[in-house]
MARTIDO-145511 format. One line per 2 residues: their letters; for each residue x, y, z of N, C-alpha, C, O. Coordinates in steps of 0.2 Angstrom, whole numbers, plus 5000, padded with zeros to 4 digits. Example, Ala and Ser with C-alpha at 12.3 -4.5 7.8 and 13.67 -1.06 7.14 Angstrom:
BEGIN
as	5066:4972:5039:5062:4978:5039:5066:4984:5039:5071:4983:5042 | 5064:4989:5035:5068:4995:5036:5064:5000:5039:5067:5006:5040
% end
This chain:
BEGIN
mi	5357:5737:5296:5355:5735:5288:5348:5731:5289:5349:5726:5293 | 5342:5731:5287:5337:5728:5289:5336:5722:5284:5336:5723:5278
qv	5336:5715:5288:5336:5709:5285:5330:5707:5284:5327:5706:5289 | 5327:5706:5277:5320:5702:5276:5320:5695:5279:5325:5691:5278
gr	5314:5692:5281:5314:5686:5285:5317:5684:5291:5317:5678:5294 | 5321:5691:5293:5323:5689:5300:5320:5694:5305:5318:5699:5303
yn	5321:5693:5310:5319:5698:5315:5324:5704:5316:5331:5703:5315 | 5321:5709:5317:5325:5715:5317:5324:5721:5323:5319:5723:5324
el	5329:5722:5326:5327:5728:5332:5325:5734:5329:5330:5736:5325 | 5318:5738:5329:5318:5743:5325:5314:5747:5333:5311:5746:5338
kv	5316:5755:5328:5312:5759:5335:5305:5764:5332:5305:5767:5327 | 5302:5764:5336:5295:5766:5334:5296:5774:5335:5297:5777:5340
ik	5295:5778:5327:5296:5784:5327:5289:5787:5323:5289:5793:5320 | 5285:5785:5323:5277:5787:5320:5272:5784:5323:5273:5778:5324
em	5266:5787:5324:5260:5783:5326:5254:5787:5320:5254:5793:5320 | 5251:5782:5318:5247:5784:5313:5241:5780:5314:5241:5775:5317
df	5234:5784:5310:5228:5780:5310:5228:5773:5310:5226:5769:5314 | 5232:5770:5303:5233:5765:5300:5237:5760:5303:5237:5754:5301
gi	5242:5763:5307:5249:5759:5312:5252:5763:5313:5250:5769:5314 | 5261:5759:5314:5266:5763:5316:5272:5763:5312:5273:5758:5308
yl	5277:5767:5312:5281:5766:5307:5288:5766:5312:5289:5771:5316 | 5292:5760:5310:5299:5760:5314:5304:5761:5310:5303:5762:5304
td	5311:5762:5313:5317:5761:5309:5323:5759:5312:5323:5757:5318 | 5327:5758:5307:5334:5756:5309:5338:5761:5311:5343:5761:5314
gt	5335:5767:5308:5342:5773:5308:5341:5775:5300:5341:5781:5298 | 5339:5771:5296:5339:5774:5288:5333:5770:5284:5332:5771:5278
he	5329:5766:5287:5322:5764:5284:5318:5766:5288:5319:5766:5294 | 5313:5767:5285:5305:5767:5289:5301:5762:5285:5301:5761:5279
il	5296:5759:5293:5294:5753:5288:5289:5752:5292:5290:5751:5298 | 5283:5752:5290:5276:5752:5293:5274:5745:5296:5276:5740:5294
mp	5271:5745:5302:5269:5739:5305:5261:5740:5304:5260:5746:5307 | 5255:5738:5301:5249:5739:5301:5248:5739:5307:5251:5736:5312
lk	5241:5743:5307:5238:5743:5314:5236:5735:5318:5237:5734:5324 | 5233:5731:5314:5233:5724:5317:5237:5721:5320:5236:5717:5324
wv	5241:5723:5318:5248:5720:5323:5251:5723:5327:5256:5720:5331 | 5250:5731:5329:5253:5736:5334:5249:5732:5342:5243:5731:5343
pk	5256:5730:5345:5254:5730:5353:5250:5735:5355:5250:5741:5352 | 5246:5732:5361:5243:5739:5366:5248:5743:5370:5253:5741:5374
dt	5248:5749:5369:5251:5753:5374:5260:5754:5370:5265:5756:5373 | 5259:5753:5363:5264:5755:5361:5266:5762:5360:5261:5765:5357
ri	5270:5764:5361:5273:5773:5362:5279:5773:5356:5283:5768:5353 | 5280:5779:5355:5284:5783:5350:5291:5781:5355:5291:5783:5361
gd	5296:5778:5353:5303:5776:5355:5304:5771:5358:5309:5769:5361 | 5297:5767:5358:5300:5760:5360:5303:5756:5356:5302:5755:5350
vm	5307:5753:5357:5312:5748:5354:5309:5742:5352:5309:5738:5357 | 5308:5739:5349:5303:5731:5346:5307:5728:5343:5312:5730:5340
dv	5306:5720:5343:5310:5715:5340:5305:5713:5335:5300:5709:5337 | 5305:5714:5328:5300:5713:5323:5302:5710:5319:5308:5709:5316
fv	5295:5706:5316:5299:5701:5309:5297:5706:5302:5292:5709:5301 | 5303:5706:5298:5299:5710:5291:5301:5706:5285:5306:5703:5284
fr	5296:5706:5281:5295:5704:5274:5291:5709:5270:5287:5713:5272 | 5291:5707:5264:5288:5711:5259:5281:5709:5259:5280:5703:5259
ds	5276:5714:5257:5270:5714:5255:5270:5711:5248:5274:5710:5244 | 5262:5710:5246:5260:5709:5238:5264:5714:5234:5267:5711:5230
eg	5265:5720:5235:5266:5726:5232:5274:5726:5233:5277:5730:5229 | 5277:5723:5236:5284:5723:5237:5287:5727:5241:5293:5727:5241
rl	5282:5732:5247:5284:5735:5252:5287:5732:5257:5285:5726:5258 | 5291:5735:5261:5294:5730:5269:5288:5735:5272:5287:5740:5272
it	5286:5727:5276:5281:5728:5281:5285:5724:5290:5289:5719:5291 | 5284:5726:5293:5285:5721:5298:5279:5719:5303:5274:5722:5303
tt	5279:5716:5306:5274:5711:5310:5277:5710:5316:5283:5709:5317 | 5272:5709:5322:5273:5705:5327:5271:5695:5328:5272:5690:5332
ik	5269:5695:5322:5268:5687:5321:5274:5685:5320:5278:5688:5317 | 5274:5679:5322:5280:5674:5325:5280:5669:5320:5276:5664:5322
py	5284:5669:5313:5282:5663:5307:5286:5658:5310:5290:5659:5314 | 5285:5651:5308:5286:5643:5310:5294:5642:5309:5298:5639:5313
al	5297:5647:5304:5304:5648:5302:5307:5655:5299:5304:5659:5296 | 5312:5656:5301:5315:5662:5297:5318:5660:5291:5319:5654:5289
ag	5320:5666:5288:5325:5664:5283:5333:5663:5284:5336:5667:5286 | 5335:5657:5282:5341:5655:5284:5340:5646:5287:5344:5642:5288
ef	5334:5646:5287:5331:5641:5290:5328:5634:5288:5324:5635:5284 | 5329:5627:5290:5325:5622:5288:5320:5621:5292:5320:5621:5298
af	5314:5619:5288:5308:5618:5293:5304:5612:5291:5305:5610:5286 | 5300:5610:5293:5294:5604:5291:5289:5608:5292:5287:5611:5298
le	5284:5609:5285:5281:5612:5284:5275:5610:5279:5276:5607:5273 | 5269:5611:5281:5262:5606:5278:5261:5612:5272:5261:5618:5273
vq	5259:5609:5264:5256:5613:5260:5249:5613:5260:5245:5608:5260 | 5248:5619:5260:5242:5622:5261:5236:5621:5253:5231:5618:5252
qa	5240:5624:5249:5237:5623:5240:5244:5621:5236:5250:5621:5237 | 5241:5619:5232:5245:5619:5226:5242:5619:5219:5239:5615:5217
ns	5245:5626:5216:5242:5627:5210:5248:5629:5204:5253:5629:5206 | 5247:5631:5198:5251:5633:5192:5258:5637:5195:5263:5637:5192
mg	5257:5640:5201:5263:5644:5204:5268:5641:5206:5274:5642:5206 | 5265:5636:5209:5269:5631:5214:5264:5628:5221:5258:5627:5221
af	5268:5627:5226:5266:5624:5233:5265:5630:5237:5270:5634:5237 | 5259:5631:5240:5260:5636:5247:5260:5631:5252:5257:5626:5253
ld	5265:5635:5257:5265:5631:5265:5264:5635:5270:5265:5641:5270 | 5260:5632:5274:5259:5636:5279:5264:5636:5283:5267:5631:5285
wg	5265:5642:5285:5273:5644:5290:5270:5648:5296:5274:5647:5300 | 5264:5652:5298:5262:5653:5301:5260:5660:5302:5259:5663:5308
me	5260:5663:5295:5260:5670:5294:5252:5670:5290:5248:5665:5291 | 5250:5675:5288:5244:5677:5285:5244:5674:5278:5240:5670:5276
kn	5248:5675:5275:5250:5672:5268:5254:5666:5268:5259:5667:5272 | 5254:5661:5264:5258:5655:5265:5264:5659:5261:5265:5664:5258
ll	5268:5652:5261:5274:5653:5259:5276:5649:5252:5276:5642:5252 | 5277:5652:5245:5277:5649:5241:5286:5644:5240:5292:5645:5241
vp	5282:5639:5237:5290:5633:5236:5288:5633:5227:5283:5630:5225 | 5293:5639:5224:5291:5638:5216:5294:5632:5212:5299:5629:5214
fr	5289:5629:5208:5291:5623:5204:5299:5622:5203:5301:5616:5203 | 5303:5627:5201:5308:5624:5200:5312:5621:5207:5317:5617:5208
eq	5309:5625:5212:5311:5622:5220:5308:5617:5222:5308:5617:5229 | 5305:5610:5219:5303:5605:5220:5305:5601:5217:5307:5601:5211
vg	5306:5596:5222:5308:5588:5221:5304:5583:5219:5302:5579:5223 | 5301:5583:5212:5295:5579:5213:5289:5584:5214:5290:5589:5218
kl	5283:5582:5213:5278:5589:5215:5273:5590:5221:5268:5586:5223 | 5276:5593:5224:5273:5594:5233:5266:5594:5233:5263:5598:5231
ee	5263:5589:5236:5255:5588:5237:5251:5592:5242:5253:5594:5248 | 5246:5594:5240:5242:5597:5246:5240:5592:5253:5239:5586:5252
gk	5240:5595:5258:5239:5591:5264:5246:5588:5266:5247:5587:5272 | 5251:5586:5263:5257:5583:5265:5262:5590:5268:5262:5596:5266
sy	5266:5586:5272:5271:5590:5275:5278:5589:5272:5281:5583:5271 | 5283:5594:5271:5290:5593:5268:5295:5596:5272:5293:5601:5275
vv	5301:5594:5274:5306:5599:5275:5308:5602:5269:5308:5599:5264 | 5310:5609:5270:5311:5615:5265:5316:5619:5268:5318:5619:5274
yv	5319:5623:5264:5324:5627:5267:5321:5634:5264:5319:5635:5259 | 5319:5639:5270:5318:5645:5270:5322:5650:5267:5327:5651:5270
yv	5322:5653:5261:5327:5659:5260:5324:5665:5257:5319:5664:5254 | 5326:5671:5256:5325:5677:5252:5328:5677:5246:5334:5678:5245
de	5324:5676:5241:5325:5676:5233:5331:5683:5232:5330:5688:5234 | 5336:5680:5228:5340:5686:5227:5337:5692:5221:5340:5698:5220
et	5334:5690:5217:5329:5692:5211:5323:5697:5214:5322:5703:5213 | 5320:5693:5218:5313:5698:5220:5314:5701:5226:5312:5706:5227
dr	5318:5699:5231:5319:5700:5239:5312:5699:5242:5309:5703:5246 | 5310:5693:5241:5304:5691:5243:5306:5682:5247:5310:5678:5244
iv	5303:5682:5252:5304:5675:5255:5301:5668:5253:5294:5668:5252 | 5303:5664:5252:5303:5658:5247:5305:5652:5252:5308:5653:5257
as	5303:5647:5249:5307:5641:5250:5309:5636:5246:5306:5636:5241 | 5313:5630:5247:5316:5626:5242:5314:5619:5244:5314:5619:5250
ak	5314:5614:5241:5312:5608:5244:5320:5605:5241:5321:5599:5242 | 5324:5609:5238:5330:5605:5236:5337:5609:5241:5341:5613:5240
ln	5335:5603:5246:5340:5604:5252:5346:5605:5251:5349:5610:5254 | 5349:5599:5246:5357:5599:5246:5360:5605:5244:5366:5607:5245
kf	5355:5610:5241:5359:5617:5238:5361:5620:5245:5366:5624:5245 | 5358:5619:5250:5358:5624:5257:5362:5619:5262:5364:5621:5267
ie	5364:5613:5260:5368:5609:5267:5375:5612:5265:5376:5612:5259 | 5380:5612:5270:5388:5614:5271:5389:5607:5271:5386:5603:5274
hd	5395:5606:5264:5396:5600:5263:5403:5599:5265:5406:5594:5267 | 5407:5605:5264:5415:5604:5264:5418:5607:5272:5423:5604:5274
di	5416:5612:5275:5419:5615:5280:5414:5612:5286:5408:5613:5287 | 5418:5606:5289:5415:5602:5293:5416:5605:5301:5420:5603:5304
gl	5411:5609:5304:5414:5610:5311:5413:5606:5317:5413:5609:5323 | 5411:5599:5316:5409:5595:5321:5415:5591:5323:5420:5590:5319
re	5415:5589:5329:5420:5582:5331:5417:5577:5333:5412:5578:5336 | 5420:5572:5334:5415:5565:5336:5412:5567:5344:5416:5568:5348
gd	5408:5566:5346:5405:5564:5353:5401:5572:5353:5396:5572:5358 | 5401:5577:5350:5397:5582:5349:5390:5582:5350:5386:5578:5347
iv	5387:5587:5355:5379:5586:5356:5375:5590:5350:5376:5596:5350 | 5372:5587:5347:5368:5590:5341:5362:5591:5340:5359:5588:5344
dl	5358:5596:5336:5350:5595:5337:5350:5593:5329:5355:5595:5326 | 5346:5589:5328:5344:5586:5321:5337:5588:5319:5332:5589:5323
li	5336:5588:5312:5329:5588:5308:5329:5582:5304:5332:5582:5299 | 5326:5575:5306:5325:5572:5301:5321:5572:5294:5315:5572:5294
fs	5324:5573:5290:5322:5575:5282:5320:5568:5278:5315:5569:5274 | 5324:5563:5277:5322:5558:5274:5326:5554:5276:5331:5554:5280
et	5322:5546:5272:5322:5539:5275:5326:5536:5269:5326:5538:5263 | 5330:5531:5271:5333:5527:5265:5333:5520:5267:5332:5518:5273
dk	5336:5517:5263:5336:5510:5265:5341:5509:5272:5340:5505:5277 | 5347:5512:5272:5352:5512:5277:5349:5514:5284:5350:5511:5288
gf	5345:5520:5285:5342:5525:5290:5339:5530:5288:5336:5530:5283 | 5340:5535:5292:5337:5541:5292:5343:5546:5291:5349:5544:5293
na	5341:5552:5287:5345:5558:5285:5343:5565:5291:5338:5567:5294 | 5348:5567:5292:5345:5573:5297:5350:5578:5295:5356:5576:5292
ii	5347:5585:5296:5351:5590:5297:5354:5592:5301:5349:5595:5305 | 5359:5593:5303:5363:5595:5309:5364:5602:5311:5368:5605:5307
nn	5361:5604:5317:5361:5612:5319:5362:5616:5314:5366:5620:5313 | 5356:5615:5309:5353:5617:5303:5359:5620:5299:5359:5626:5297
ty	5365:5616:5297:5369:5617:5294:5372:5612:5289:5372:5613:5283 | 5373:5606:5292:5376:5600:5289:5370:5595:5287:5364:5597:5287
ag	5373:5589:5284:5367:5582:5284:5373:5578:5287:5379:5578:5287 | 5369:5573:5290:5372:5566:5291:5366:5559:5292:5360:5559:5291
li	5370:5556:5294:5365:5548:5294:5364:5544:5299:5369:5542:5302 | 5358:5542:5303:5357:5540:5308:5355:5531:5306:5350:5530:5302
yr	5359:5527:5308:5358:5520:5302:5354:5516:5306:5355:5516:5312 | 5350:5513:5303:5343:5510:5306:5344:5504:5310:5339:5502:5313
ne	5351:5502:5311:5350:5496:5315:5354:5501:5324:5355:5498:5330 | 5354:5507:5322:5355:5510:5329:5349:5515:5332:5350:5519:5336
if	5345:5514:5329:5339:5516:5329:5334:5513:5334:5330:5509:5331 | 5333:5514:5340:5329:5510:5346:5322:5513:5347:5318:5510:5351
dt	5320:5518:5345:5314:5524:5346:5311:5523:5340:5314:5520:5335 | 5305:5526:5339:5302:5528:5332:5304:5535:5331:5304:5540:5336
ir	5307:5537:5324:5308:5544:5322:5305:5543:5317:5303:5538:5314 | 5303:5550:5316:5299:5552:5308:5302:5558:5305:5306:5561:5308
ig	5299:5559:5298:5302:5565:5295:5300:5568:5297:5294:5567:5297 | 5302:5575:5298:5300:5582:5302:5301:5580:5309:5299:5585:5312
dr	5303:5575:5313:5305:5576:5319:5312:5580:5321:5317:5580:5317 | 5310:5584:5328:5318:5587:5330:5320:5584:5335:5315:5583:5340
vk	5327:5580:5336:5328:5577:5342:5336:5580:5343:5338:5584:5339 | 5339:5577:5348:5344:5579:5350:5348:5574:5349:5346:5568:5351
gy	5354:5573:5346:5358:5568:5344:5366:5569:5346:5369:5574:5349 | 5369:5564:5342:5378:5566:5346:5381:5563:5337:5377:5560:5333
vk	5387:5566:5337:5390:5565:5330:5394:5558:5332:5396:5558:5338 | 5395:5554:5328:5396:5548:5331:5404:5548:5326:5408:5545:5328
qv	5405:5552:5319:5412:5551:5317:5409:5555:5312:5403:5556:5312 | 5415:5559:5307:5417:5563:5303:5421:5559:5299:5426:5557:5301
re	5419:5558:5296:5422:5553:5288:5427:5557:5285:5428:5563:5287 | 5432:5555:5281:5438:5557:5278:5433:5562:5270:5436:5567:5268
dn	5427:5560:5267:5424:5562:5263:5419:5567:5266:5414:5569:5263 | 5421:5567:5273:5415:5574:5276:5409:5571:5276:5405:5575:5278
ki	5407:5567:5275:5401:5561:5276:5400:5561:5285:5405:5560:5288 | 5395:5562:5288:5394:5563:5295:5389:5559:5295:5384:5559:5292
dl	5391:5553:5302:5387:5547:5305:5386:5550:5313:5390:5551:5316 | 5378:5550:5314:5375:5552:5318:5374:5546:5323:5374:5540:5321
sl	5373:5548:5330:5369:5542:5334:5363:5546:5338:5364:5552:5339 | 5359:5542:5341:5353:5546:5346:5355:5544:5353:5352:5546:5358
qk	5362:5540:5354:5362:5540:5361:5370:5541:5361:5373:5542:5356 | 5373:5542:5369:5378:5544:5369:5382:5537:5366:5380:5531:5365
sg	5389:5538:5366:5395:5533:5365:5399:5531:5371:5400:5535:5376 | 5402:5528:5371:5407:5524:5376:5404:5524:5383:5399:5521:5384
ye	5406:5527:5388:5407:5526:5396:5401:5531:5397:5398:5530:5403 | 5398:5535:5393:5392:5539:5394:5387:5536:5393:5381:5539:5395
lv	5388:5531:5389:5381:5526:5385:5380:5522:5391:5375:5520:5394 | 5386:5520:5393:5385:5512:5397:5383:5516:5404:5381:5512:5408
dd	5383:5522:5407:5381:5524:5413:5372:5526:5411:5368:5525:5415 | 5371:5529:5406:5365:5529:5404:5361:5525:5405:5356:5526:5408
vk	5364:5516:5402:5361:5513:5400:5359:5507:5409:5355:5503:5411 | 5365:5508:5412:5366:5506:5419:5357:5508:5422:5353:5505:5424
wk	5359:5515:5422:5352:5518:5426:5346:5517:5423:5341:5519:5426 | 5346:5514:5416:5340:5513:5413:5336:5506:5416:5330:5506:5417
il	5342:5502:5416:5340:5495:5417:5338:5495:5427:5334:5492:5429 | 5342:5499:5430:5341:5498:5437:5334:5500:5438:5330:5498:5442
nl	5333:5507:5434:5326:5509:5435:5321:5503:5432:5316:5501:5435 | 5322:5500:5428:5317:5496:5428:5317:5490:5430:5312:5486:5428
lk	5323:5487:5434:5322:5481:5439:5318:5484:5444:5313:5480:5446 | 5319:5490:5446:5315:5494:5453:5307:5493:5451:5302:5491:5455
qk	5305:5494:5444:5299:5494:5443:5295:5487:5443:5289:5486:5445 | 5301:5481:5440:5299:5474:5438:5298:5470:5445:5296:5465:5445
dg	5300:5473:5450:5301:5470:5457:5308:5465:5457:5309:5460:5461 | 5312:5470:5453:5319:5467:5456:5320:5461:5449:5325:5458:5450
fl	5318:5460:5445:5322:5456:5439:5317:5457:5433:5312:5459:5433 | 5322:5455:5427:5320:5458:5420:5324:5450:5416:5330:5448:5414
pl	5318:5449:5415:5321:5441:5411:5326:5441:5404:5325:5438:5399 | 5329:5445:5405:5333:5445:5399:5341:5443:5399:5344:5447:5402
hd	5343:5440:5396:5351:5439:5398:5354:5437:5390:5351:5438:5385 | 5361:5434:5390:5365:5431:5385:5361:5431:5379:5361:5434:5374
gs	5356:5426:5381:5354:5422:5375:5346:5427:5372:5344:5426:5367 | 5343:5432:5375:5340:5435:5373:5341:5438:5367:5347:5441:5367
sp	5338:5439:5362:5337:5442:5354:5336:5450:5356:5333:5453:5360 | 5341:5451:5350:5341:5458:5351:5334:5464:5350:5334:5470:5352
ee	5328:5460:5346:5322:5462:5348:5320:5461:5352:5314:5465:5353 | 5321:5458:5358:5318:5456:5365:5321:5462:5367:5317:5467:5367
ik	5327:5463:5369:5330:5469:5372:5328:5477:5370:5328:5482:5374 | 5327:5476:5364:5326:5483:5360:5320:5484:5362:5319:5490:5364
aa	5315:5479:5361:5307:5480:5365:5308:5481:5372:5302:5484:5373 | 5310:5481:5376:5310:5481:5383:5314:5489:5385:5311:5493:5389
lq	5320:5490:5382:5324:5495:5383:5326:5500:5379:5329:5505:5382 | 5325:5498:5373:5327:5504:5367:5335:5504:5366:5338:5509:5365
is	5337:5498:5367:5345:5500:5367:5347:5493:5363:5344:5489:5362 | 5353:5493:5361:5355:5488:5357:5358:5481:5362:5359:5482:5368
kk	5359:5475:5360:5361:5469:5363:5367:5472:5366:5367:5472:5372 | 5372:5475:5361:5379:5476:5364:5379:5480:5371:5382:5479:5376
af	5374:5485:5370:5376:5490:5375:5371:5488:5380:5371:5492:5384 | 5368:5484:5381:5365:5480:5386:5370:5474:5389:5370:5474:5395
kk	5373:5472:5385:5379:5467:5388:5384:5471:5392:5386:5468:5397 | 5385:5476:5390:5391:5481:5393:5388:5484:5400:5390:5484:5405
av	5382:5487:5399:5379:5491:5406:5377:5484:5411:5378:5485:5417 | 5376:5478:5410:5375:5472:5415:5382:5470:5417:5382:5467:5422
ga	5387:5470:5414:5393:5468:5413:5397:5473:5420:5401:5471:5424 | 5395:5479:5418:5397:5484:5423:5393:5484:5430:5396:5484:5436
ly	5384:5483:5430:5383:5482:5436:5384:5476:5441:5383:5477:5447 | 5386:5471:5437:5388:5465:5439:5394:5466:5442:5395:5463:5448
ke	5400:5468:5440:5406:5470:5443:5405:5475:5449:5410:5476:5453 | 5400:5479:5449:5398:5483:5455:5395:5481:5460:5393:5485:5465
ql	5392:5474:5459:5387:5471:5463:5381:5472:5465:5378:5471:5470 | 5379:5475:5458:5370:5479:5460:5368:5473:5458:5362:5472:5460
vk	5369:5468:5454:5364:5463:5450:5367:5457:5450:5373:5457:5448 | 5363:5450:5451:5367:5447:5450:5363:5443:5443:5357:5444:5442
lt	5367:5439:5438:5365:5434:5431:5363:5428:5434:5365:5425:5439 | 5358:5427:5431:5356:5420:5428:5354:5417:5424:5354:5421:5419
dk	5353:5412:5422:5350:5408:5416:5344:5412:5412:5343:5414:5406 | 5339:5413:5418:5333:5415:5417:5334:5425:5416:5330:5428:5413
gv	5339:5428:5418:5338:5435:5418:5343:5438:5424:5347:5435:5427 | 5341:5445:5425:5346:5449:5427:5340:5451:5435:5335:5453:5435
el	5345:5449:5441:5341:5450:5447:5345:5453:5452:5351:5452:5454 | 5340:5461:5454:5343:5465:5457:5344:5463:5465:5341:5461:5470
ir	5351:5465:5466:5353:5463:5473:5350:5468:5479:5351:5474:5479 | 5348:5466:5481:5343:5471:5487:5350:5472:5492:5355:5468:5493
r	5349:5477:5495:5353:5480:5499:5351:5481:5507:5354:5484:5511
% end
């Protein structure tokens, strides 16, 4: 079955002056000559992107769009007119976000997180900025500690909301962010908690012993770079620790305590000193 808006594995069955025809065994679909790779032969099997042209015909291409149907993506508005907003998604023709699928008016030159999908009425690929319609809220297949792929899509007073594994949504709390992140960033993260109401708390750092181990190595490496001394201690402010190590004061204290127990550092009123062996 042909999947519009996705890659399909099709077989070359005809060569014409204007292109080639490929099939899945049922449908014959044209690939215009401009996209046909050199040395393509009848019988070759190709993994190609399928879409509909302006006349509604199925077409295949070797061009790789920035996002497939069923995916969230951060795309730039190239044009906005009476039909809607048109996004650059790596194809010759831009991707339409109809007015009914916009949250506020999308502006030319700005980028937005959208969901790419195939419109049921027209079978054409379009996009929506109404992300909540496409996020799974009920059947949460995640557990605490899971490593996840995140796409940052909005900012609130509490922190940043992120799409999780192209399926769910969760929140990274502002006071637990120790590096710069922006809407549109794709980052690795961790599931901190799945609440009873199915809301998901996220973290950009590991938790528990794994976090302590990571921070220990970060402190040791920085000590070696700073000639064996860091001017950070119990009296240092969270802001000072965050600026130096991009971690919380709580994580710093746990890691320094572990290093002290392992006799790798000694603690003074002025800071942490590396014990040289």
